N, C-alpha and C positions, 0 to 999 in steps of 0.2 A: 504494500499499499504506499509506504513512504517513497518508493521508487517512482510510482505513477505520479504522485504529487510533485516530485522534483522534476519529472519530465514535463508535466503540464506547466509548471512555473517557468522552466527554461524556454519552452515553446512560446509562452506568453511574452517573455522578455524579448525573444527574437522577433516576434510579430510586432511588438511595440516599437522596437528599434527600426524595423523596416518601414513602419508607418511614418516615421520622422525623417526618412531619407528624402532629400529634395529631388523634385522632378524638373528636369530641364526642358524648356520650350524654346524652339527655334522659330523666329519670325522674320519675314522679309526675304531679301535676296541672299541666297546661300551660294557662295563661290565654290564651284566644283572644278570646272576645267579652267576658267579664267577668273582673274581677280580684278575688280574695278581699279585697284591701285596701280595696275600695270599699264593703264592707258597712257600713251605718250603725247605730250603737248606738241602741236605742230605736225605730227606724223599721222595720227589717227584722224579719221573723219567720222561723221555721224553714221554713215553706213557701216564702217568697220566696227564701231562701238556697238551698234545694234546687232551686227552679226556675231560678235564675240560674247557680249554680255546679255543680249536679249532686251526686251522691253524694260524701261526704267521703272522703279517702284513708284516714283512721283516725278512730276515736272513742276517748274516754278509757276506760280499763279499768274504772274504778269509777264513772264518771259519764257516762251516755249523753247528757247535755245539753252535752257539750263535743265539738266537732268539730275535726278537723285537716285542713288542705289543705297537702300537702307537694309540693315540686318541687325538683329539683336537677339540676345539669349537671356532668358529670365528663368529664375529658379522659384519653385513653389514648394513650400514645406508644410505638410499637413493642412491645417485650416487657415494659415496665415496668408496675407496678400502676396502676390508674386513680387519678387525683387529683381530688377534688371541688373544683371551682372556684367554684361558686355554689350556695347552698341558701336557699330561702325556706320558712318554716313559718308558716302563719296559723292561730291558735287562735281559734275562735269559740265563746263560751259563751252558752247560752240560759237564760232564766228558766224555772223548772219550771212555774210557774203560767200565765204569759201567753204563753209560747213566743216572746217577743221576744228580740232579741239583747241580751245583758247586757254583753258585752265582746268586743273584738277585739284580740288581741295578735299582733305580728309578731316573728318570730325569724329571724336570718340565720345564716350559717356562723360568724360571730364569737361568737354566743351559745352555741355548742356547747362541749362538754367532751370531753376525751380520756379514754377509759375504758381501764384496764389489763385486757386480756383474759386469760383463763386460758391458761397455756402448754401445756395438754393433757398434763401430767405428773401422774400420780396419786401423791400422797405415800404412802409406805409406812411402817408403824410397825415398831418393832423396831430392832435394831442391824445395822449393815453388817459383814459378815465381811471380814477381810483375806484376801489370797491364801494365806498360810500356814494360817490357820484353815480355809479351804475345803479345802486339800489334806489337812491332818491329819484333818479331819472326815470326808472321804470314805475315807481310809485306815482309820479306826477302824470304819467300817461294813462292811468287807470280811469280817470274821469273824462277821457276824450270822447267816449260814445255817449249819446243821449240816454238818460235813464228811462226805464219802463217802456222801451220800444223793442220789437223783435228786430234783431240784426242778423242778416244772412251774410256770411263772408263773401266778398266779391261784389256786393251791392253798396250803394251809397245810403247813408242814413236818411230816412224820410221818403225813400222810394219803395214802391211795392216789390 
């Protein structure tokens, strides 16, 4: 009997440790045969970049001659939020006239900035009422209807 309990305890510990193992998630462009960092300025053109790397992950909003190849790896452990552990962004700019690569910029996770997101609370204008103001405000509205008349919701007082 003690042997079975020790086996159960050992298997529970192993399963517990396996549940806390981080799971890696790969997102975006994954370089297999060609790396976006290998693009040569002045040598490669839009067609060679497209043939070697494929369609870009994103293009610039106001300049269609700037392409971005993004890739990131994030780890998720148990019930915690995923943590980004590695991010590569390659920005490739093309000359509008010759379609040759004008510049190649590399950005990593260290180049990123933390942005303060909206807290999803809509600010309201006006003043906030205290508890006493709310109570007295609702007490004063009790006498708004004429007494001794039938009142149907949705109709005006004094109308049938």
